[in-house]
Backbone bond lengths (Angstrom), bond angles and torsions (degrees), N, CA, C in turn:
res aa  C-N    CA-C-N  psi(-1)  N-CA   C-N-CA  omega(-1)  CA-C   N-CA-C  phi
1 M - - - 1.437 - - 1.534 105.14 -
2 N 1.371 113.33 140.55 1.436 121.39 -174.88 1.508 112.08 -103.13
3 C 1.325 118.06 37.80 1.445 123.97 -176.40 1.495 110.68 -91.03
4 L 1.363 117.64 123.57 1.421 121.51 178.50 1.506 113.87 -55.16
5 F 1.340 118.41 -44.96 1.463 118.20 -176.67 1.557 110.72 -75.50
6 C 1.264 121.83 -28.20 1.466 124.88 171.56 1.522 109.38 -60.50
7 K 1.344 116.60 -45.90 1.449 120.26 177.61 1.486 113.32 -61.61
8 I 1.344 116.02 -38.45 1.515 119.07 176.15 1.485 109.52 -66.23
9 A 1.401 117.06 -47.82 1.465 121.10 179.34 1.531 111.37 -56.53
10 N 1.303 118.61 -36.65 1.484 123.33 179.97 1.510 112.24 -85.24
11 H 1.288 118.20 4.90 1.493 124.28 -178.75 1.508 112.24 59.27
12 E 1.348 115.25 31.97 1.467 116.68 172.54 1.507 112.05 -88.75
13 L 1.348 116.68 -17.14 1.480 120.42 174.90 1.587 106.06 -125.28
14 D 1.273 116.06 148.13 1.436 121.94 178.41 1.528 112.25 -73.96
15 A 1.275 117.81 149.53 1.459 122.31 178.59 1.535 106.21 -157.37
16 Y 1.312 117.39 159.52 1.441 123.88 175.55 1.506 108.52 -84.64
17 I 1.378 116.04 75.15 1.451 123.73 -175.33 1.527 109.03 -71.28
18 I 1.386 115.39 131.16 1.465 117.22 176.06 1.546 112.98 -118.48
19 Y 1.409 114.47 -11.87 1.471 118.83 180.00 1.515 107.13 -155.99
20 E 1.330 114.16 143.99 1.451 121.20 173.80 1.525 111.36 -151.03
21 D 1.293 117.11 138.82 1.487 121.15 169.58 1.545 105.16 -141.70
22 D 1.287 116.18 -169.03 1.467 120.32 -175.50 1.533 114.67 -62.94
23 L 1.341 115.91 -32.48 1.461 120.98 -177.77 1.536 116.94 -103.73
24 T 1.343 114.48 -21.41 1.422 117.40 -163.32 1.587 111.57 -134.87
25 L 1.295 114.89 150.40 1.458 121.11 174.65 1.545 107.60 -136.22
26 A 1.355 115.02 135.53 1.448 121.27 176.26 1.507 109.70 -123.93
27 F 1.315 114.08 134.26 1.476 122.18 -177.52 1.476 112.73 -145.04
28 L 1.296 116.80 154.42 1.467 120.86 176.26 1.476 113.48 -71.35
29 D 1.317 117.93 137.28 1.447 123.09 179.72 1.545 106.41 -66.12
30 I 1.337 118.99 132.55 1.458 121.29 -178.43 1.506 110.99 -74.34
31 N 1.380 118.64 -17.25 1.449 122.24 174.03 1.496 109.52 -127.67
32 P 1.344 113.99 69.93 1.499 118.36 -171.29 1.526 113.26 -64.08
33 I 1.331 112.73 147.27 1.479 120.40 166.57 1.462 110.16 -69.55
34 S 1.345 118.26 -39.36 1.416 124.90 174.10 1.513 111.33 -146.69
35 P 1.315 120.83 157.20 1.470 119.67 177.92 1.545 113.55 -52.49
36 G 1.319 114.22 131.72 1.493 120.21 -176.79 1.464 115.52 93.12
37 H 1.416 120.06 -2.32 1.452 124.11 178.08 1.516 106.27 -54.00
38 T 1.312 115.37 118.46 1.510 121.99 -174.87 1.537 108.58 -118.51
39 L 1.326 115.47 142.96 1.438 121.93 171.18 1.545 109.12 -108.63
40 I 1.305 116.90 139.14 1.452 122.44 178.27 1.481 105.77 -122.53
41 I 1.328 116.53 123.34 1.487 119.40 -174.65 1.524 109.17 -130.36
42 P 1.352 118.22 152.58 1.399 117.57 172.35 1.538 108.06 -79.62
43 K 1.274 120.68 149.29 1.453 122.88 178.64 1.500 110.77 -69.73
44 A 1.360 118.25 -37.14 1.428 121.50 173.76 1.569 109.50 -75.40
45 H 1.278 114.74 153.42 1.509 119.49 -178.55 1.554 109.93 -82.46
46 F 1.343 113.66 118.17 1.496 119.74 170.79 1.527 101.15 -129.81
47 L 1.307 116.20 136.34 1.450 123.60 -177.82 1.547 110.50 -68.19
48 D 1.318 115.92 -48.91 1.502 118.94 -169.86 1.451 111.77 -158.97
49 L 1.306 118.84 -174.36 1.459 124.12 -178.66 1.497 112.83 -57.57
50 E 1.294 118.35 -37.01 1.497 123.47 -178.97 1.521 107.09 -66.92
51 A 1.340 121.13 -35.67 1.454 120.64 -171.30 1.546 113.56 -87.55
52 I 1.332 117.00 -22.25 1.466 118.18 -171.61 1.553 109.43 -74.35
53 D 1.371 113.28 140.81 1.491 116.23 179.67 1.547 109.20 -82.75
54 Q 1.367 113.30 160.31 1.423 119.75 -169.06 1.564 110.88 -67.33
55 P 1.382 121.35 -41.08 1.468 117.87 178.80 1.540 113.03 -58.46
56 T 1.335 115.00 -41.38 1.448 119.81 179.50 1.543 113.51 -65.42
57 L 1.328 113.89 -42.23 1.482 119.56 179.19 1.579 109.38 -66.62
58 D 1.309 116.24 -39.01 1.501 120.23 175.96 1.556 109.95 -59.58
59 N 1.309 113.93 -44.68 1.494 118.18 -179.30 1.505 110.89 -64.24
60 L 1.403 116.47 -43.94 1.417 117.93 -179.01 1.551 112.12 -61.97
61 M 1.315 115.81 -36.47 1.505 119.20 178.75 1.528 110.76 -68.96
62 M 1.294 116.25 -36.97 1.456 121.27 178.24 1.572 108.53 -61.66
63 V 1.320 115.25 -45.04 1.406 122.81 179.43 1.561 109.11 -64.51
64 A 1.309 116.70 -45.13 1.503 121.05 176.12 1.529 111.80 -52.89
65 K 1.324 114.89 -44.21 1.434 119.45 -176.48 1.556 109.61 -66.25
66 K 1.339 114.92 -44.25 1.469 122.72 -177.60 1.536 107.13 -62.51
67 I 1.296 119.82 -47.88 1.491 122.26 -177.90 1.491 110.29 -67.91
68 N 1.352 119.27 -35.35 1.507 120.43 177.78 1.512 109.09 -61.74
69 I 1.300 119.41 -38.93 1.491 121.79 -178.45 1.486 106.97 -65.08
70 V 1.348 119.56 -45.62 1.465 120.77 -176.86 1.546 111.87 -70.99
71 I 1.286 116.97 -36.51 1.489 118.43 175.48 1.475 112.02 -63.58
72 K 1.313 118.52 -41.22 1.464 120.67 175.77 1.484 112.88 -59.37
73 E 1.317 115.99 -41.39 1.511 123.38 -175.55 1.481 109.17 -75.46
74 K 1.310 120.17 -46.50 1.438 122.59 -169.62 1.546 113.93 -87.69
75 L 1.310 116.44 -32.83 1.499 119.79 -175.47 1.505 112.11 -106.56
76 N 1.348 117.41 -0.13 1.455 120.93 175.77 1.572 112.29 52.69
77 I 1.285 115.71 54.45 1.466 119.80 -178.71 1.498 111.24 -81.79
78 D 1.330 114.94 160.75 1.495 117.85 177.22 1.555 111.44 -101.44
79 G 1.274 117.92 -9.91 1.432 124.65 178.55 1.484 112.71 -177.29
80 L 1.373 120.13 170.56 1.437 122.98 -176.00 1.550 108.78 -146.66
81 R 1.284 117.26 134.19 1.510 121.35 170.13 1.460 109.87 -102.87
82 L 1.347 114.99 139.86 1.433 121.22 175.23 1.546 104.89 -112.77
83 V 1.345 118.59 118.51 1.488 122.82 -176.95 1.465 110.66 -124.53
84 Q 1.335 113.72 137.00 1.486 121.40 172.75 1.502 108.21 -134.57
85 N 1.323 118.55 119.93 1.468 122.77 -178.44 1.475 111.95 -105.09
86 N 1.295 115.96 149.54 1.491 124.10 178.24 1.538 110.94 -131.24
87 G 1.280 117.54 156.79 1.430 122.40 172.65 1.523 112.06 64.78
88 S 1.319 118.24 -134.60 1.452 122.38 -178.78 1.467 114.05 -63.07
89 F 1.339 120.72 -16.72 1.445 121.21 177.16 1.521 111.72 -79.31
90 Q 1.302 118.66 -15.29 1.477 118.38 -178.80 1.513 111.88 -77.84
91 E 1.308 117.42 126.44 1.443 121.40 173.54 1.514 108.80 -81.79
92 V 1.300 119.72 -37.92 1.472 123.73 177.09 1.515 105.32 -117.12
93 P 1.387 116.25 124.00 1.444 121.67 -176.16 1.471 111.72 -78.78
94 H 1.304 118.97 64.28 1.476 127.72 177.28 1.509 105.30 -151.69
95 F 1.374 117.40 124.62 1.430 117.52 -179.12 1.516 114.15 -48.02
96 H 1.330 118.23 135.82 1.429 122.93 175.88 1.497 111.65 -157.92
97 L 1.298 115.04 156.70 1.440 124.33 173.55 1.422 111.67 -110.16
98 H 1.318 119.16 139.75 1.481 123.67 170.39 1.549 109.72 -103.96
99 L 1.303 115.96 124.39 1.443 120.26 165.56 1.487 107.42 -102.35
100 I 1.341 115.86 114.70 1.485 120.30 -174.99 1.535 108.83 -119.15
101 P 1.344 111.72 110.15 1.454 116.79 179.40 1.507 113.30 -68.21
102 H 1.291 119.68 154.95 1.415 126.57 174.55 1.518 109.89 -124.39
103 Y 1.283 117.36 135.17 1.512 124.40 -178.07 1.537 108.28 -128.96
104 Q 1.373 115.98 138.23 1.403 120.32 171.05 1.526 110.39 -65.01
105 E 1.382 113.56 -42.34 1.462 119.67 176.26 1.524 107.80 -122.71
106 K 1.337 117.11 124.79 1.417 120.64 -174.54 1.540 112.74 -66.40
107 P 1.373 115.48 125.27 1.453 118.23 179.35 1.541 110.36 -77.46
108 T 1.335 114.37 171.13 1.458 119.04 -179.94 1.498 117.99 -108.71
109 Y 1.375 114.23 23.17 1.445 118.79 -179.29 1.495 110.80 -62.84
110 N 1.341 117.89 148.58 1.507 121.15 166.83 1.484 110.56 -102.92
111 L 1.304 120.37 172.09 1.464 122.47 -177.61 1.484 113.38 -56.82
112 E 1.338 117.48 -43.01 1.442 121.00 -177.01 1.505 111.79 -65.51
113 Q 1.337 117.78 -41.93 1.517 120.98 175.31 1.478 112.28 -61.47
114 I 1.322 118.29 -43.94 1.449 124.58 178.80 1.509 110.53 -61.82
115 K 1.307 116.79 -46.89 1.470 122.62 179.27 1.527 109.53 -55.61
116 L 1.289 116.29 -49.98 1.524 120.21 178.74 1.528 112.33 -60.36
117 L 1.335 116.87 -47.17 1.463 119.84 -179.26 1.517 111.11 -60.35
118 L 1.328 116.93 -42.65 1.467 119.13 -172.25 1.533 111.25 -84.18
119 K 1.359 118.69 -43.79 1.430 120.12 -177.75 1.542 112.70 -62.00
120 Q 1.282 118.58 -32.81 1.482 120.04 179.90 1.530 109.90 -70.06
121 S 1.289 119.82 -20.26 1.506 121.91 -171.58 1.485 112.22 -106.43
122 I 1.332 123.38 -12.93 1.476 122.96 -176.52 1.478 110.89 -93.39
């Protein structure tokens, strides 16, 4: 399969991974909308919301909640958007969630600093 996210899930491509379990992988977006922008993907390939099975979706949401708590604590965010795109909105055809932090004043963290702050706490 030539899926970018499957390659990341299989550790065939490098990523700023901050969380991993049997079903799920979370990593920092390489082109973040804001510092701490995190992608959460199932390790198994599911195209979109219609295709993903309930146990995997439940696990993804549990991970999103856990990461949200840590992002709030470690990055001092003012809010967070949770986004999931389907169909023509998907840039990568593999189900994924975006956790996009919002800041009143933009911080100056780089990806490596954010990875260290978050990975140590999740």
